C-alpha positions in Angstrom: -17.5 27.4 -171.8 -17.6 29.1 -168.7 -20.3 28.1 -166.4 -21.9 30.0 -163.4 -23.2 28.2 -160.5 -25.5 30.3 -158.7 -29.1 30.9 -157.4 -31.1 33.5 -160.2 -32.2 36.2 -157.2 -28.6 36.0 -155.9 -27.3 39.6 -156.2 -24.1 38.4 -155.8 -24.8 36.4 -158.6 -26.0 39.0 -160.7 -22.7 41.2 -160.0 -21.4 38.2 -162.0 -23.3 38.3 -164.7 -23.0 42.0 -165.2 -19.3 41.4 -165.4 -19.7 38.6 -167.9 -22.5 40.4 -169.8 -20.3 43.5 -169.9 -17.1 41.6 -170.8 -19.1 39.8 -173.9 -18.2 36.4 -172.7 -20.6 33.4 -173.3 -21.4 31.6 -170.2 -24.0 29.0 -169.0 -26.0 29.4 -165.8 -26.6 26.6 -163.4 -29.3 26.8 -161.3 -27.7 25.5 -157.5 -30.6 23.7 -155.6 -30.3 25.3 -151.9 -29.2 23.0 -149.0 -28.4 19.7 -150.6 -27.0 21.1 -153.9 -24.7 23.3 -151.9 -23.1 20.3 -150.7 -21.9 19.6 -154.6 -20.6 22.9 -154.9 -18.3 22.5 -151.2 -17.2 19.5 -153.0 -16.2 21.7 -156.3 -14.9 25.1 -154.9 -14.4 24.1 -151.1 -17.4 26.3 -149.8 -21.1 26.4 -149.8 -21.7 29.7 -150.9 -22.4 31.0 -154.7 -21.8 32.0 -157.0 -19.2 30.1 -158.2 -17.4 30.3 -161.6 -16.2 27.0 -163.3 -13.9 27.9 -166.9 -12.1 25.1 -168.0 -10.4 23.4 -165.0 -10.5 26.8 -163.1 -12.9 26.9 -160.0 -13.2 30.3 -158.4 -15.8 31.4 -155.7 -16.7 34.8 -154.2 -18.3 37.3 -156.6 -14.8 39.7 -155.9 -12.5 37.1 -156.4 -14.5 36.3 -159.6 -14.2 40.0 -161.0 -10.4 39.5 -160.7 -10.0 36.6 -162.1 -12.2 37.5 -165.2 -10.0 41.1 -165.4 -7.0 38.5 -165.6 -7.9 36.2 -167.9 -10.4 38.0 -170.2 -8.4 42.1 -169.9 -10.6 43.4 -172.7 -13.3 45.9 -170.9 -11.4 45.7 -167.5 -14.0 46.5 -164.4 -11.0 47.1 -162.2 -9.0 50.0 -163.4 -5.3 50.6 -162.3 -3.8 53.1 -159.6 -5.5 55.6 -157.6 -9.2 54.7 -159.0 -8.6 51.0 -158.2 -8.4 52.0 -154.7 -11.7 53.8 -154.8 -13.6 51.2 -156.9 -12.3 48.4 -154.6 -13.7 50.4 -151.2 -17.3 51.1 -153.0 -17.4 47.3 -153.6 -16.8 46.5 -150.4 -19.4 49.2 -149.3 -22.1 47.7 -151.6 -21.2 44.1 -150.5 -21.4 44.8 -146.8 -23.5 48.0 -145.9 -26.0 48.5 -149.0 -26.2 45.0 -149.9 -27.1 44.3 -146.0 -29.6 46.8 -145.9 -31.3 45.7 -149.1 -31.5 42.5 -148.0 -33.3 43.4 -145.2 -35.7 45.4 -147.5 -36.4 42.2 -149.5 -37.4 40.3 -146.3 -39.7 43.0 -145.4 -41.4 43.2 -148.7 -41.6 39.2 -148.4 -43.5 39.3 -145.1 -45.7 42.4 -145.8 -46.9 41.2 -149.0 -48.0 38.0 -149.7 -48.1 37.8 -153.3 -44.7 39.2 -153.6 -43.7 36.4 -151.0 -45.2 33.5 -153.1 -44.1 35.1 -156.4 -40.3 34.3 -155.4 -40.5 30.8 -154.6 -38.4 28.6 -156.8 -40.3 27.6 -160.1 -40.6 23.9 -159.2 -42.9 24.8 -155.8 -45.9 22.7 -156.2 -49.0 24.7 -156.7 -50.7 24.0 -153.6 -47.7 25.5 -151.3 -47.5 28.2 -153.1 -51.3 29.2 -152.4 -50.7 28.2 -148.7 -47.7 30.6 -149.0 -49.1 33.1 -150.2 -52.3 32.6 -147.9 -50.0 33.4 -144.9 -51.0 36.7 -143.2 -48.4 39.7 -143.4 -46.3 40.1 -140.4 -43.6 43.2 -140.0 -41.0 40.5 -139.3 -38.0 43.0 -138.4 -40.4 45.4 -136.4 -41.4 42.5 -134.2 -37.9 41.8 -133.5 -37.4 45.0 -132.3 -34.6 48.0 -132.6 -32.3 46.5 -129.7 -30.3 44.2 -132.5 -30.5 46.6 -135.3 -33.6 45.3 -137.2 -36.0 47.7 -137.0 -38.1 48.6 -140.0 -37.8 51.9 -139.6 -34.0 52.3 -139.5 -33.0 49.9 -141.8 -35.5 52.3 -144.3 -33.5 55.1 -143.2 -30.3 53.7 -144.1 -31.7 52.4 -147.6 -32.9 56.5 -148.2 -29.3 57.8 -146.8 -27.9 55.4 -149.2 -29.5 56.2 -152.4 -29.3 59.8 -151.7 -25.3 59.7 -151.7 -25.4 57.7 -154.5 -27.8 60.0 -156.4 -25.8 63.2 -155.5 -22.7 61.3 -157.0 -24.7 60.2 -160.3 -25.9 64.0 -160.5 -22.6 64.7 -161.8 -20.6 61.9 -163.6 -22.3 58.9 -165.8 -20.7 56.0 -163.5 -19.8 56.0 -159.7 -15.9 56.5 -160.0 -15.9 58.6 -163.4 -16.2 58.4 -166.9 -16.2 54.6 -167.5 -18.4 51.6 -165.7 -16.3 49.3 -163.4 -17.1 47.2 -160.8 -18.2 49.5 -158.3 -21.3 50.2 -160.6 -22.1 46.6 -161.3 -21.8 45.8 -157.3 -24.5 48.6 -156.6 -26.5 47.9 -159.5 -27.1 44.5 -158.8 -27.5 44.6 -155.0 -30.0 47.4 -155.6 -32.3 44.5 -157.0 -33.6 43.8 -153.2 -34.8 47.1 -153.0 -36.5 47.3 -156.4 -36.4 44.4 -159.0 -35.6 45.8 -162.6 -38.0 45.5 -165.2 -37.1 43.4 -168.4 -35.6 40.2 -169.3 -32.8 40.4 -167.1 -33.6 38.0 -164.5 -36.1 34.9 -163.7 -38.6 36.0 -161.8 -42.5 36.6 -162.2 -43.4 39.4 -164.2 -45.6 40.5 -161.2 -42.5 41.0 -159.1 -40.5 43.2 -161.8 -40.4 46.9 -161.1 -41.9 46.4 -157.4 -40.1 46.5 -154.4 -39.6 48.3 -150.7 -42.4 50.4 -150.5 -41.8 54.1 -150.0 -38.8 54.0 -151.7 -39.1 51.5 -154.7 -41.7 54.0 -155.9 -40.0 57.5 -154.5 -39.6 60.2 -157.0 -36.4 61.2 -154.7 -34.5 58.4 -156.2 -35.3 58.2 -159.6 -31.6 59.5 -160.6 -30.3 56.4 -159.2 -33.3 54.3 -160.6 -33.1 55.7 -164.5 -28.8 55.1 -164.1 -29.8 51.4 -162.8 -31.9 51.1 -165.8 -29.7 52.3 -168.3 -26.8 50.4 -166.8 -29.1 47.6 -167.6 -30.4 48.4 -171.1 -26.6 49.1 -172.1 -24.8 45.9 -170.7 -26.9 43.7 -169.4 -28.1 40.3 -171.6 -31.5 39.3 -171.8 -33.0 35.5 -171.8 -29.5 33.6 -171.0 -30.8 30.1 -170.5 -30.8 28.8 -166.9 -29.4 24.9 -166.8 -32.0 23.6 -163.7 -32.5 20.0 -162.2 -35.3 17.9 -163.6 -38.8 19.1 -162.3 -39.0 14.8 -161.8 -36.2 13.8 -160.6 -35.7 15.6 -157.2 -32.2 15.5 -157.2 -29.9 18.5 -156.9 -28.2 20.1 -160.1 -25.2 18.0 -161.0 -21.8 19.3 -161.1 -19.0 17.8 -162.6 -15.6 18.2 -161.3 -12.5 17.8 -163.6 
């Protein structure tokens, strides 16, 4: 069976989960313990980042490389088309990874620093209750605002960037069902996955607390100006993402990272 080594709330892992579900492939999620568990990921793949896909004896790192591998090995329902459209899809995926995704991560950071309950809800499930309570009791802090704008991280600037990004996407989606035409592609799954830090999807797609689902960056996640985008994303989830895929986790008693067998 295909194994996906991941962090559950990694938007790049979510991109791969979208592709696997769209293709109807059976897979097992393996949650990697941050830091110490990533050493084992490095032993397997040669790098420490997730997602990493293991398919029989083949190991593939990086979400884009995984998408290309899955299209080669499992050619039904390709996510990367041929010809001119391939270029359009890959350019949009790169934009999503490097610009849209970066703005979304800043959005998640702001949500966590300004909302104590949101911050504590996203701690790993194995976090002791005492630590969760302490993290939740910390005062709100405008991290990006206090860093200031000289390094390009001001709250107002990145929120304006997200608004602009979503406005562009709404313009495209107001005239066609998917970002590059009439069929879903890697561009759609990339943008949908990377948007989860701006607003987490509802439903049992991602293993996060119920209190977090449907929540996100204030003033953007709940702004009706971007309803076209969120309606499109909700439909993409309901049409193509599977729910309740089990996750293999380290034992709560062992204190050890997820074990990764290397063929």
